[in-house]
PDB file of the backbone (N, CA, C, O) and the ligand in Angstrom, with CONECT records:
HET     ZN  A 101       1
ATOM      1  N   UNK A   1       0.840  -1.190  -0.017  1.00  0.00           N
ATOM      2  CA  UNK A   1       0.000  -0.030  -0.071  1.00  0.00           C
ATOM      3  C   UNK A   1       0.803   1.302   0.007  1.00  0.00           C
ATOM      4  O   UNK A   1       1.529   1.479   0.985  1.00  0.00           O
ATOM      5  N   UNK A   2       0.729   2.097  -0.811  1.00  0.00           N
ATOM      6  CA  UNK A   2       1.412   3.294  -0.831  1.00  0.00           C
ATOM      7  C   UNK A   2       1.035   4.351  -0.124  1.00  0.00           C
ATOM      8  O   UNK A   2      -0.138   4.317   0.249  1.00  0.00           O
ATOM      9  N   UNK A   3       1.778   5.453   0.234  1.00  0.00           N
ATOM     10  CA  UNK A   3       1.407   6.228   1.278  1.00  0.00           C
ATOM     11  C   UNK A   3       0.331   7.152   0.782  1.00  0.00           C
ATOM     12  O   UNK A   3      -0.468   7.696   1.545  1.00  0.00           O
ATOM     13  N   UNK A   4       0.339   7.347  -0.831  1.00  0.00           N
ATOM     14  CA  UNK A   4      -0.678   8.111  -1.373  1.00  0.00           C
ATOM     15  C   UNK A   4      -2.190   7.468  -0.850  1.00  0.00           C
ATOM     16  O   UNK A   4      -3.139   8.141  -0.449  1.00  0.00           O
ATOM     17  N   UNK A   5      -2.141   6.142  -0.958  1.00  0.00           N
ATOM     18  CA  UNK A   5      -3.411   5.438  -0.671  1.00  0.00           C
ATOM     19  C   UNK A   5      -3.700   5.716   0.793  1.00  0.00           C
ATOM     20  O   UNK A   5      -4.896   5.962   0.952  1.00  0.00           O
ATOM     21  N   UNK A   6      -3.063   5.752   1.802  1.00  0.00           N
ATOM     22  CA  UNK A   6      -2.940   5.819   3.152  1.00  0.00           C
ATOM     23  C   UNK A   6      -3.466   7.205   3.189  1.00  0.00           C
ATOM     24  O   UNK A   6      -4.435   7.347   3.935  1.00  0.00           O
ATOM     25  N   UNK A   7      -3.121   8.095   2.658  1.00  0.00           N
ATOM     26  CA  UNK A   7      -3.520   9.553   2.769  1.00  0.00           C
ATOM     27  C   UNK A   7      -5.052   9.786   2.341  1.00  0.00           C
ATOM     28  O   UNK A   7      -5.858  10.396   3.043  1.00  0.00           O
ATOM     29  N   UNK A   8      -5.329   9.235   1.136  1.00  0.00           N
ATOM     30  CA  UNK A   8      -6.671   9.228   0.723  1.00  0.00           C
ATOM     31  C   UNK A   8      -7.597   8.635   1.392  1.00  0.00           C
ATOM     32  O   UNK A   8      -8.776   8.969   1.272  1.00  0.00           O
ATOM     33  N   UNK A   9      -7.155   7.563   2.282  1.00  0.00           N
ATOM     34  CA  UNK A   9      -8.182   6.865   3.009  1.00  0.00           C
ATOM     35  C   UNK A   9      -8.152   7.625   4.314  1.00  0.00           C
ATOM     36  O   UNK A   9      -9.080   7.433   5.100  1.00  0.00           O
ATOM     37  N   UNK A  10      -7.282   8.381   4.597  1.00  0.00           N
ATOM     38  CA  UNK A  10      -7.413   9.203   5.988  1.00  0.00           C
ATOM     39  C   UNK A  10      -8.380  10.428   5.591  1.00  0.00           C
ATOM     40  O   UNK A  10      -9.169  10.874   6.424  1.00  0.00           O
ATOM     41  N   UNK A  11      -8.301  10.906   4.410  1.00  0.00           N
ATOM     42  CA  UNK A  11      -9.216  11.973   3.977  1.00  0.00           C
ATOM     43  C   UNK A  11     -10.615  11.361   3.884  1.00  0.00           C
ATOM     44  O   UNK A  11     -11.581  12.104   4.059  1.00  0.00           O
ATOM     45  N   UNK A  12     -10.783  10.160   3.640  1.00  0.00           N
ATOM     46  CA  UNK A  12     -12.286   9.857   3.450  1.00  0.00           C
ATOM     47  C   UNK A  12     -12.809   9.435   4.825  1.00  0.00           C
ATOM     48  O   UNK A  12     -13.983   9.074   4.910  1.00  0.00           O
ATOM     49  N   UNK A  13     -12.058   9.453   5.860  1.00  0.00           N
ATOM     50  CA  UNK A  13     -12.623   9.221   7.278  1.00  0.00           C
ATOM     51  C   UNK A  13     -12.628  10.631   8.028  1.00  0.00           C
ATOM     52  O   UNK A  13     -12.946  10.619   9.217  1.00  0.00           O
ATOM     53  N   UNK A  14     -12.338  11.703   7.494  1.00  0.00           N
ATOM     54  CA  UNK A  14     -12.394  12.737   8.049  1.00  0.00           C
ATOM     55  C   UNK A  14     -13.891  13.268   8.382  1.00  0.00           C
ATOM     56  O   UNK A  14     -14.769  12.855   7.624  1.00  0.00           O
ATOM     57  N   UNK A  15     -14.230  14.028   9.297  1.00  0.00           N
ATOM     58  CA  UNK A  15     -15.488  14.620   9.565  1.00  0.00           C
ATOM     59  C   UNK A  15     -15.623  15.762   8.781  1.00  0.00           C
ATOM     60  O   UNK A  15     -14.649  16.097   8.106  1.00  0.00           O
ATOM     61  N   UNK A  16     -16.887  16.580   8.731  1.00  0.00           N
ATOM     62  CA  UNK A  16     -16.858  17.734   7.933  1.00  0.00           C
ATOM     63  C   UNK A  16     -16.091  18.838   8.403  1.00  0.00           C
ATOM     64  O   UNK A  16     -15.705  19.707   7.621  1.00  0.00           O
ATOM     65  N   UNK A  17     -15.849  18.868   9.587  1.00  0.00           N
ATOM     66  CA  UNK A  17     -15.122  20.054  10.335  1.00  0.00           C
ATOM     67  C   UNK A  17     -13.799  19.752   9.893  1.00  0.00           C
ATOM     68  O   UNK A  17     -13.094  20.628   9.392  1.00  0.00           O
ATOM     69  N   UNK A  18     -13.430  18.635  10.033  1.00  0.00           N
ATOM     70  CA  UNK A  18     -11.804  18.267   9.886  1.00  0.00           C
ATOM     71  C   UNK A  18     -11.433  18.304   8.258  1.00  0.00           C
ATOM     72  O   UNK A  18     -10.316  18.623   7.850  1.00  0.00           O
ATOM     73  N   UNK A  19     -12.504  17.942   7.430  1.00  0.00           N
ATOM     74  CA  UNK A  19     -12.390  18.322   6.081  1.00  0.00           C
ATOM     75  C   UNK A  19     -12.124  19.659   5.596  1.00  0.00           C
ATOM     76  O   UNK A  19     -11.279  19.908   4.737  1.00  0.00           O
ATOM     77  N   UNK A  20     -12.894  20.553   6.189  1.00  0.00           N
ATOM     78  CA  UNK A  20     -13.063  21.965   6.208  1.00  0.00           C
ATOM     79  C   UNK A  20     -11.648  22.505   6.699  1.00  0.00           C
ATOM     80  O   UNK A  20     -11.071  23.435   6.136  1.00  0.00           O
ATOM     81  N   UNK A  21     -11.217  21.918   7.658  1.00  0.00           N
ATOM     82  CA  UNK A  21      -9.765  22.365   8.275  1.00  0.00           C
ATOM     83  C   UNK A  21      -8.666  22.145   7.195  1.00  0.00           C
ATOM     84  O   UNK A  21      -7.771  22.966   6.991  1.00  0.00           O
ATOM     85  N   UNK A  22      -8.823  20.804   6.425  1.00  0.00           N
ATOM     86  CA  UNK A  22      -7.981  20.522   5.549  1.00  0.00           C
ATOM     87  C   UNK A  22      -7.793  21.295   4.471  1.00  0.00           C
ATOM     88  O   UNK A  22      -6.682  21.652   4.081  1.00  0.00           O
ATOM     89  N   UNK A  23      -8.930  21.607   3.905  1.00  0.00           N
ATOM     90  CA  UNK A  23      -9.251  22.501   2.713  1.00  0.00           C
ATOM     91  C   UNK A  23      -8.597  23.741   3.024  1.00  0.00           C
ATOM     92  O   UNK A  23      -7.748  24.218   2.272  1.00  0.00           O
ATOM     93  N   UNK A  24      -8.976  24.321   4.169  1.00  0.00           N
ATOM     94  CA  UNK A  24      -8.457  25.827   4.440  1.00  0.00           C
ATOM     95  C   UNK A  24      -6.871  25.708   4.670  1.00  0.00           C
ATOM     96  O   UNK A  24      -6.167  26.625   4.248  1.00  0.00           O
ATOM     97  N   UNK A  25      -6.349  24.734   5.252  1.00  0.00           N
ATOM     98  CA  UNK A  25      -4.738  24.477   5.158  1.00  0.00           C
ATOM     99  C   UNK A  25      -4.203  24.389   3.902  1.00  0.00           C
ATOM    100  O   UNK A  25      -3.118  24.920   3.661  1.00  0.00           O
ATOM    101  N   UNK A  26      -4.906  23.703   2.948  1.00  0.00           N
ATOM    102  CA  UNK A  26      -4.482  23.572   1.647  1.00  0.00           C
ATOM    103  C   UNK A  26      -4.198  24.953   0.904  1.00  0.00           C
ATOM    104  O   UNK A  26      -3.136  25.267   0.366  1.00  0.00           O
ATOM    105  N   UNK A  27      -5.297  25.669   0.979  1.00  0.00           N
ATOM    106  CA  UNK A  27      -5.130  26.831   0.539  1.00  0.00           C
ATOM    107  C   UNK A  27      -4.079  27.999   1.140  1.00  0.00           C
ATOM    108  O   UNK A  27      -3.539  28.914   0.517  1.00  0.00           O
ATOM    109  N   UNK A  28      -3.973  27.646   2.595  1.00  0.00           N
ATOM    110  CA  UNK A  28      -2.847  28.369   3.228  1.00  0.00           C
ATOM    111  C   UNK A  28      -1.479  28.102   2.982  1.00  0.00           C
ATOM    112  O   UNK A  28      -0.569  28.927   3.067  1.00  0.00           O
ATOM    113  N   UNK A  29      -1.364  26.735   2.627  1.00  0.00           N
ATOM    114  CA  UNK A  29       0.112  26.048   2.442  1.00  0.00           C
ATOM    115  C   UNK A  29       0.208  26.263   1.118  1.00  0.00           C
ATOM    116  O   UNK A  29       1.387  26.236   0.765  1.00  0.00           O
ATOM    117  N   UNK A  30      -0.662  26.496   0.109  1.00  0.00           N
ATOM    118  CA  UNK A  30      -0.612  26.498  -1.341  1.00  0.00           C
ATOM    119  C   UNK A  30      -0.354  25.009  -1.825  1.00  0.00           C
ATOM    120  O   UNK A  30       0.526  24.778  -2.655  1.00  0.00           O
ATOM    121  N   UNK A  31      -1.025  24.157  -1.368  1.00  0.00           N
ATOM    122  CA  UNK A  31      -0.679  22.924  -1.834  1.00  0.00           C
ATOM    123  C   UNK A  31      -1.776  22.689  -3.036  1.00  0.00           C
ATOM    124  O   UNK A  31      -2.719  23.438  -3.291  1.00  0.00           O
ATOM    125  N   UNK A  32      -1.405  21.387  -3.760  1.00  0.00           N
ATOM    126  CA  UNK A  32      -2.265  21.071  -4.844  1.00  0.00           C
ATOM    127  C   UNK A  32      -3.358  20.276  -4.608  1.00  0.00           C
ATOM    128  O   UNK A  32      -4.294  20.372  -5.401  1.00  0.00           O
ATOM    129  N   UNK A  33      -3.446  19.468  -3.634  1.00  0.00           N
ATOM    130  CA  UNK A  33      -4.342  18.532  -3.139  1.00  0.00           C
ATOM    131  C   UNK A  33      -4.579  18.349  -1.789  1.00  0.00           C
ATOM    132  O   UNK A  33      -3.584  18.565  -1.098  1.00  0.00           O
ATOM    133  N   UNK A  34      -5.423  18.070  -1.283  1.00  0.00           N
ATOM    134  CA  UNK A  34      -5.760  17.658   0.265  1.00  0.00           C
ATOM    135  C   UNK A  34      -4.927  16.542   0.602  1.00  0.00           C
ATOM    136  O   UNK A  34      -4.659  16.509   1.803  1.00  0.00           O
ATOM    137  N   UNK A  35      -4.470  15.685  -0.034  1.00  0.00           N
ATOM    138  CA  UNK A  35      -3.707  14.503   0.393  1.00  0.00           C
ATOM    139  C   UNK A  35      -2.334  15.260   0.542  1.00  0.00           C
ATOM    140  O   UNK A  35      -1.682  14.879   1.515  1.00  0.00           O
ATOM    141  N   UNK A  36      -1.846  16.103  -0.103  1.00  0.00           N
ATOM    142  CA  UNK A  36      -0.418  16.702   0.124  1.00  0.00           C
ATOM    143  C   UNK A  36      -0.625  17.367   1.415  1.00  0.00           C
ATOM    144  O   UNK A  36       0.296  17.335   2.231  1.00  0.00           O
ATOM    145  N   UNK A  37      -1.783  17.997   1.715  1.00  0.00           N
ATOM    146  CA  UNK A  37      -1.801  18.585   3.250  1.00  0.00           C
ATOM    147  C   UNK A  37      -1.389  17.635   4.164  1.00  0.00           C
ATOM    148  O   UNK A  37      -0.478  17.834   4.967  1.00  0.00           O
ATOM    149  N   UNK A  38      -2.203  16.315   4.050  1.00  0.00           N
ATOM    150  CA  UNK A  38      -1.935  15.284   4.950  1.00  0.00           C
ATOM    151  C   UNK A  38      -0.542  14.847   5.066  1.00  0.00           C
ATOM    152  O   UNK A  38      -0.047  14.573   6.159  1.00  0.00           O
ATOM    153  N   UNK A  39       0.032  14.784   4.076  1.00  0.00           N
ATOM    154  CA  UNK A  39       1.644  14.442   3.979  1.00  0.00           C
ATOM    155  C   UNK A  39       2.375  15.430   4.808  1.00  0.00           C
ATOM    156  O   UNK A  39       3.071  15.068   5.756  1.00  0.00           O
ATOM    157  N   UNK A  40       2.224  16.706   4.456  1.00  0.00           N
ATOM    158  CA  UNK A  40       2.745  17.909   5.056  1.00  0.00           C
ATOM    159  C   UNK A  40       2.664  17.933   6.498  1.00  0.00           C
ATOM    160  O   UNK A  40       3.644  18.066   7.232  1.00  0.00           O
ATOM    161  N   UNK A  41       1.254  17.776   6.953  1.00  0.00           N
ATOM    162  CA  UNK A  41       0.939  17.625   8.426  1.00  0.00           C
ATOM    163  C   UNK A  41       1.779  16.552   9.237  1.00  0.00           C
ATOM    164  O   UNK A  41       2.372  16.800  10.286  1.00  0.00           O
ATOM    165  N   UNK A  42       1.741  15.346   8.607  1.00  0.00           N
ATOM    166  CA  UNK A  42       2.214  14.265   9.019  1.00  0.00           C
ATOM    167  C   UNK A  42       3.817  14.395   9.175  1.00  0.00           C
ATOM    168  O   UNK A  42       4.414  13.913  10.137  1.00  0.00           O
ATOM    169  N   UNK A  43       4.390  15.031   8.226  1.00  0.00           N
ATOM    170  CA  UNK A  43       5.878  15.207   8.243  1.00  0.00           C
ATOM    171  C   UNK A  43       6.207  16.433   9.475  1.00  0.00           C
ATOM    172  O   UNK A  43       7.238  16.353  10.142  1.00  0.00           O
ATOM    173  N   UNK A  44       5.485  17.245   9.625  1.00  0.00           N
ATOM    174  CA  UNK A  44       5.706  18.368  10.716  1.00  0.00           C
ATOM    175  C   UNK A  44       5.355  17.418  11.900  1.00  0.00           C
ATOM    176  O   UNK A  44       6.301  17.297  12.678  1.00  0.00           O
ATOM    177  N   UNK A  45       4.442  16.841  12.175  1.00  0.00           N
ATOM    178  CA  UNK A  45       4.232  16.183  13.473  1.00  0.00           C
ATOM    179  C   UNK A  45       5.266  15.153  13.659  1.00  0.00           C
ATOM    180  O   UNK A  45       5.680  14.934  14.798  1.00  0.00           O
ATOM    181  N   UNK A  46       5.725  14.499  12.648  1.00  0.00           N
ATOM    182  CA  UNK A  46       6.705  13.424  12.796  1.00  0.00           C
ATOM    183  C   UNK A  46       8.151  14.078  13.271  1.00  0.00           C
ATOM    184  O   UNK A  46       8.937  13.499  14.021  1.00  0.00           O
ATOM    185  N   UNK A  47       8.353  15.382  12.700  1.00  0.00           N
ATOM    186  CA  UNK A  47       9.808  16.123  13.154  1.00  0.00           C
ATOM    187  C   UNK A  47       9.456  16.603  14.453  1.00  0.00           C
ATOM    188  O   UNK A  47      10.388  16.983  15.163  1.00  0.00           O
ATOM    189  N   UNK A  48       8.408  16.653  14.858  1.00  0.00           N
ATOM    190  CA  UNK A  48       8.281  17.138  16.522  1.00  0.00           C
ATOM    191  C   UNK A  48       8.472  15.950  17.334  1.00  0.00           C
ATOM    192  O   UNK A  48       9.137  15.936  18.370  1.00  0.00           O
ATOM    193  N   UNK A  49       7.802  14.847  16.776  1.00  0.00           N
ATOM    194  CA  UNK A  49       7.694  13.768  17.758  1.00  0.00           C
ATOM    195  C   UNK A  49       8.747  12.775  17.779  1.00  0.00           C
ATOM    196  O   UNK A  49       9.026  12.091  18.764  1.00  0.00           O
ATOM    197  N   UNK A  50       9.359  12.719  16.574  1.00  0.00           N
ATOM    198  CA  UNK A  50      10.724  11.762  16.182  1.00  0.00           C
ATOM    199  C   UNK A  50      11.753  12.338  16.699  1.00  0.00           C
ATOM    200  O   UNK A  50      11.822  13.563  16.599  1.00  0.00           O
ATOM    201  N   UNK A  51      12.741  11.653  17.337  1.00  0.00           N
ATOM    202  CA  UNK A  51      14.146  12.105  17.495  1.00  0.00           C
ATOM    203  C   UNK A  51      14.999  11.332  16.872  1.00  0.00           C
ATOM    204  O   UNK A  51      14.845  10.148  17.173  1.00  0.00           O
ATOM    205  N   UNK A  52      15.884  11.545  16.081  1.00  0.00           N
ATOM    206  CA  UNK A  52      17.032  11.098  15.344  1.00  0.00           C
ATOM    207  C   UNK A  52      18.303  11.139  16.343  1.00  0.00           C
ATOM    208  O   UNK A  52      18.802  12.211  16.685  1.00  0.00           O
ATOM    209  N   UNK A  53      18.779   9.903  16.777  1.00  0.00           N
ATOM    210  CA  UNK A  53      20.029  10.046  17.501  1.00  0.00           C
ATOM    211  C   UNK A  53      21.142  10.464  16.763  1.00  0.00           C
ATOM    212  O   UNK A  53      21.398   9.800  15.759  1.00  0.00           O
ATOM    213  N   UNK A  54      22.009  11.612  17.091  1.00  0.00           N
ATOM    214  CA  UNK A  54      23.100  12.137  16.375  1.00  0.00           C
ATOM    215  C   UNK A  54      24.237  11.025  16.628  1.00  0.00           C
ATOM    216  O   UNK A  54      25.180  11.068  15.838  1.00  0.00           O
ATOM    217  N   UNK A  55      24.264  10.156  17.507  1.00  0.00           N
ATOM    218  CA  UNK A  55      25.491   9.219  18.019  1.00  0.00           C
ATOM    219  C   UNK A  55      25.299   8.039  17.012  1.00  0.00           C
ATOM    220  O   UNK A  55      26.287   7.624  16.406  1.00  0.00           O
ATOM    221  N   UNK A  56      24.043   7.470  16.806  1.00  0.00           N
ATOM    222  CA  UNK A  56      23.930   6.055  15.921  1.00  0.00           C
ATOM    223  C   UNK A  56      22.922   6.241  14.943  1.00  0.00           C
ATOM    224  O   UNK A  56      22.753   5.259  14.221  1.00  0.00           O
ATOM    225  N   UNK A  57      22.151   7.298  14.701  1.00  0.00           N
ATOM    226  CA  UNK A  57      21.171   7.466  13.749  1.00  0.00           C
ATOM    227  C   UNK A  57      19.924   6.677  13.924  1.00  0.00           C
ATOM    228  O   UNK A  57      18.996   6.836  13.130  1.00  0.00           O
ATOM    229  N   UNK A  58      19.830   5.734  15.031  1.00  0.00           N
ATOM    230  CA  UNK A  58      18.516   5.106  15.340  1.00  0.00           C
ATOM    231  C   UNK A  58      17.549   6.112  15.723  1.00  0.00           C
ATOM    232  O   UNK A  58      17.974   7.257  15.875  1.00  0.00           O
ATOM    233  N   UNK A  59      16.211   5.857  15.919  1.00  0.00           N
ATOM    234  CA  UNK A  59      15.404   6.731  16.482  1.00  0.00           C
ATOM    235  C   UNK A  59      15.326   6.765  18.012  1.00  0.00           C
ATOM    236  O   UNK A  59      15.319   5.699  18.627  1.00  0.00           O
ATOM    237  N   UNK A  60      15.270   7.904  18.638  1.00  0.00           N
ATOM    238  CA  UNK A  60      15.231   7.938  19.930  1.00  0.00           C
ATOM    239  C   UNK A  60      14.075   8.351  20.514  1.00  0.00           C
ATOM    240  O   UNK A  60      13.417   9.027  19.725  1.00  0.00           O
ATOM    241  N   UNK A  61      13.447   8.189  21.816  1.00  0.00           N
ATOM    242  CA  UNK A  61      12.235   8.600  22.214  1.00  0.00           C
ATOM    243  C   UNK A  61      12.399   9.557  23.256  1.00  0.00           C
ATOM    244  O   UNK A  61      13.276   9.482  24.117  1.00  0.00           O
ATOM    245  N   UNK A  62      11.438  10.567  23.158  1.00  0.00           N
ATOM    246  CA  UNK A  62      11.422  11.744  24.020  1.00  0.00           C
ATOM    247  C   UNK A  62      11.062  11.250  25.355  1.00  0.00           C
ATOM    248  O   UNK A  62      10.101  10.488  25.463  1.00  0.00           O
ATOM    249  N   UNK A  63      11.791  11.636  26.457  1.00  0.00           N
ATOM    250  CA  UNK A  63      11.365  11.231  27.853  1.00  0.00           C
ATOM    251  C   UNK A  63      10.673  12.472  28.384  1.00  0.00           C
ATOM    252  O   UNK A  63       9.656  12.350  29.067  1.00  0.00           O
ATOM    253  N   UNK A  64      11.302  13.932  28.032  1.00  0.00           N
ATOM    254  CA  UNK A  64      10.540  15.166  28.231  1.00  0.00           C
ATOM    255  C   UNK A  64      10.580  15.822  27.103  1.00  0.00           C
ATOM    256  O   UNK A  64      10.945  15.344  26.029  1.00  0.00           O
ATOM    257  N   UNK A  65      10.143  17.130  27.329  1.00  0.00           N
ATOM    258  CA  UNK A  65      10.280  18.124  26.169  1.00  0.00           C
ATOM    259  C   UNK A  65      11.580  18.197  25.519  1.00  0.00           C
ATOM    260  O   UNK A  65      11.755  17.947  24.326  1.00  0.00           O
ATOM    261  N   UNK A  66      12.374  18.504  26.241  1.00  0.00           N
ATOM    262  CA  UNK A  66      13.799  18.700  25.864  1.00  0.00           C
ATOM    263  C   UNK A  66      14.738  17.516  25.864  1.00  0.00           C
ATOM    264  O   UNK A  66      15.835  17.523  25.305  1.00  0.00           O
ATOM    265  N   UNK A  67      14.314  16.671  26.418  1.00  0.00           N
ATOM    266  CA  UNK A  67      15.169  15.269  26.488  1.00  0.00           C
ATOM    267  C   UNK A  67      14.637  14.120  25.940  1.00  0.00           C
ATOM    268  O   UNK A  67      13.432  13.920  25.780  1.00  0.00           O
ATOM    269  N   UNK A  68      15.713  13.211  25.594  1.00  0.00           N
ATOM    270  CA  UNK A  68      15.323  11.971  24.956  1.00  0.00           C
ATOM    271  C   UNK A  68      16.538  11.006  25.158  1.00  0.00           C
ATOM    272  O   UNK A  68      17.709  11.359  25.297  1.00  0.00           O
ATOM    273  N   UNK A  69      16.023   9.641  25.150  1.00  0.00           N
ATOM    274  CA  UNK A  69      17.226   8.776  25.148  1.00  0.00           C
ATOM    275  C   UNK A  69      17.004   7.684  23.886  1.00  0.00           C
ATOM    276  O   UNK A  69      15.938   7.429  23.325  1.00  0.00           O
ATOM    277  N   UNK A  70      18.286   7.136  23.620  1.00  0.00           N
ATOM    278  CA  UNK A  70      18.292   6.281  22.473  1.00  0.00           C
ATOM    279  C   UNK A  70      18.397   4.793  23.140  1.00  0.00           C
ATOM    280  O   UNK A  70      19.297   4.489  23.922  1.00  0.00           O
ATOM    281  N   UNK A  71      17.524   4.051  22.793  1.00  0.00           N
ATOM    282  CA  UNK A  71      17.604   2.623  23.153  1.00  0.00           C
ATOM    283  C   UNK A  71      18.653   1.812  22.427  1.00  0.00           C
ATOM    284  O   UNK A  71      19.191   0.825  22.928  1.00  0.00           O
ATOM    285  N   UNK A  72      18.916   2.280  21.219  1.00  0.00           N
ATOM    286  CA  UNK A  72      20.056   1.415  20.695  1.00  0.00           C
ATOM    287  C   UNK A  72      21.542   1.648  21.249  1.00  0.00           C
ATOM    288  O   UNK A  72      22.277   0.702  21.532  1.00  0.00           O
ATOM    289  N   UNK A  73      21.885   2.874  21.368  1.00  0.00           N
ATOM    290  CA  UNK A  73      23.403   3.116  21.898  1.00  0.00           C
ATOM    291  C   UNK A  73      23.262   3.710  23.404  1.00  0.00           C
ATOM    292  O   UNK A  73      24.298   4.005  23.999  1.00  0.00           O
ATOM    293  N   UNK A  74      22.163   3.869  23.953  1.00  0.00           N
ATOM    294  CA  UNK A  74      21.957   4.235  25.158  1.00  0.00           C
ATOM    295  C   UNK A  74      22.290   5.725  25.487  1.00  0.00           C
ATOM    296  O   UNK A  74      22.348   6.150  26.641  1.00  0.00           O
ATOM    297  N   UNK A  75      22.481   6.405  24.482  1.00  0.00           N
ATOM    298  CA  UNK A  75      22.968   7.903  24.605  1.00  0.00           C
ATOM    299  C   UNK A  75      21.651   8.791  25.261  1.00  0.00           C
ATOM    300  O   UNK A  75      20.469   8.584  24.985  1.00  0.00           O
ATOM    301  N   UNK A  76      22.043   9.570  25.964  1.00  0.00           N
ATOM    302  CA  UNK A  76      20.979  10.525  26.745  1.00  0.00           C
ATOM    303  C   UNK A  76      21.181  11.786  25.726  1.00  0.00           C
ATOM    304  O   UNK A  76      22.336  12.065  25.402  1.00  0.00           O
ATOM    305  N   UNK A  77      20.043  12.592  25.188  1.00  0.00           N
ATOM    306  CA  UNK A  77      20.207  13.445  24.247  1.00  0.00           C
ATOM    307  C   UNK A  77      19.414  14.713  24.912  1.00  0.00           C
ATOM    308  O   UNK A  77      18.477  14.555  25.695  1.00  0.00           O
ATOM    309  N   UNK A  78      19.859  15.864  24.543  1.00  0.00           N
ATOM    310  CA  UNK A  78      19.143  17.070  24.898  1.00  0.00           C
ATOM    311  C   UNK A  78      18.884  17.918  23.772  1.00  0.00           C
ATOM    312  O   UNK A  78      19.679  17.908  22.832  1.00  0.00           O
ATOM    313  N   UNK A  79      17.861  18.655  23.754  1.00  0.00           N
ATOM    314  CA  UNK A  79      17.450  19.497  22.516  1.00  0.00           C
ATOM    315  C   UNK A  79      18.165  20.911  22.971  1.00  0.00           C
ATOM    316  O   UNK A  79      18.110  21.405  24.097  1.00  0.00           O
ATOM    317  N   UNK A  80      18.760  21.369  21.970  1.00  0.00           N
ATOM    318  CA  UNK A  80      19.499  22.570  22.318  1.00  0.00           C
ATOM    319  C   UNK A  80      19.550  23.501  21.077  1.00  0.00           C
ATOM    320  O   UNK A  80      20.128  23.048  20.089  1.00  0.00           O
ATOM    321  N   UNK A  81      19.035  24.703  21.006  1.00  0.00           N
ATOM    322  CA  UNK A  81      18.840  25.369  19.846  1.00  0.00           C
ATOM    323  C   UNK A  81      18.371  24.758  18.639  1.00  0.00           C
ATOM    324  O   UNK A  81      18.871  24.980  17.537  1.00  0.00           O
ATOM    325  N   UNK A  82      17.430  24.005  18.846  1.00  0.00           N
ATOM    326  CA  UNK A  82      16.584  23.268  17.890  1.00  0.00           C
ATOM    327  C   UNK A  82      17.433  22.028  17.386  1.00  0.00           C
ATOM    328  O   UNK A  82      17.000  21.456  16.386  1.00  0.00           O
ATOM    329  N   UNK A  83      18.529  21.577  17.939  1.00  0.00           N
ATOM    330  CA  UNK A  83      19.425  20.449  17.590  1.00  0.00           C
ATOM    331  C   UNK A  83      19.600  19.473  18.648  1.00  0.00           C
ATOM    332  O   UNK A  83      19.926  19.923  19.746  1.00  0.00           O
ATOM    333  N   UNK A  84      19.450  18.265  18.528  1.00  0.00           N
ATOM    334  CA  UNK A  84      19.466  17.221  19.374  1.00  0.00           C
ATOM    335  C   UNK A  84      21.062  16.853  19.640  1.00  0.00           C
ATOM    336  O   UNK A  84      21.699  16.382  18.697  1.00  0.00           O
ATOM    337  N   UNK A  85      21.643  17.044  20.786  1.00  0.00           N
ATOM    338  CA  UNK A  85      22.821  16.611  21.152  1.00  0.00           C
ATOM    339  C   UNK A  85      23.205  15.705  22.127  1.00  0.00           C
ATOM    340  O   UNK A  85      22.572  15.696  23.183  1.00  0.00           O
ATOM    341  N   UNK A  86      24.078  14.984  21.968  1.00  0.00           N
ATOM    342  CA  UNK A  86      24.330  13.838  22.968  1.00  0.00           C
ATOM    343  C   UNK A  86      25.136  14.631  24.234  1.00  0.00           C
ATOM    344  O   UNK A  86      26.066  15.435  24.180  1.00  0.00           O
ATOM    345  N   UNK A  87      24.477  14.134  25.271  1.00  0.00           N
ATOM    346  CA  UNK A  87      25.021  14.722  26.440  1.00  0.00           C
ATOM    347  C   UNK A  87      25.698  13.749  27.415  1.00  0.00           C
ATOM    348  O   UNK A  87      26.522  14.065  28.273  1.00  0.00           O
ATOM    349  N   UNK A  88      25.243  12.554  27.165  1.00  0.00           N
ATOM    350  CA  UNK A  88      26.035  11.594  27.742  1.00  0.00           C
ATOM    351  C   UNK A  88      25.920  10.252  27.306  1.00  0.00           C
ATOM    352  O   UNK A  88      24.801   9.800  27.065  1.00  0.00           O
ATOM    353  N   UNK A  89      27.013   9.505  27.164  1.00  0.00           N
ATOM    354  CA  UNK A  89      26.874   8.234  26.440  1.00  0.00           C
ATOM    355  C   UNK A  89      27.242   7.278  27.625  1.00  0.00           C
ATOM    356  O   UNK A  89      28.241   7.347  28.341  1.00  0.00           O
ATOM    357  N   UNK A  90      26.076   6.245  27.686  1.00  0.00           N
ATOM    358  CA  UNK A  90      26.289   5.245  28.767  1.00  0.00           C
ATOM    359  C   UNK A  90      26.726   3.937  28.132  1.00  0.00           C
ATOM    360  O   UNK A  90      26.086   3.336  27.270  1.00  0.00           O
ATOM    361  N   UNK A  91      28.026   3.519  28.716  1.00  0.00           N
ATOM    362  CA  UNK A  91      28.563   2.361  28.098  1.00  0.00           C
ATOM    363  C   UNK A  91      27.862   1.100  28.559  1.00  0.00           C
ATOM    364  O   UNK A  91      28.207   0.005  28.117  1.00  0.00           O
TER     365      UNK A  91
HETATM  366 ZN    ZN A 101      21.727   6.110  19.532  1.00  0.00          ZN2+
END
């Protein structure tokens, strides 16, 4: 299943108010179709939610707003000026 199909299915499941919001955002963001809005929103949400460990490149998970830990290399990460930095390496 392609991501296009997933976005289309998500659009089909929106209620009237949500669909209206997507259409407003489409205009606001200057995107060509509602599915592109879903892709853009997902990307933005993912960037906020997902942390990539600068030490090993695996995804780390947030512990608090500005802190995260990597389960792969056990690094403790801290968000500083919008950049995730390793503050401690646990051997
Ligand atoms: Zn790591």
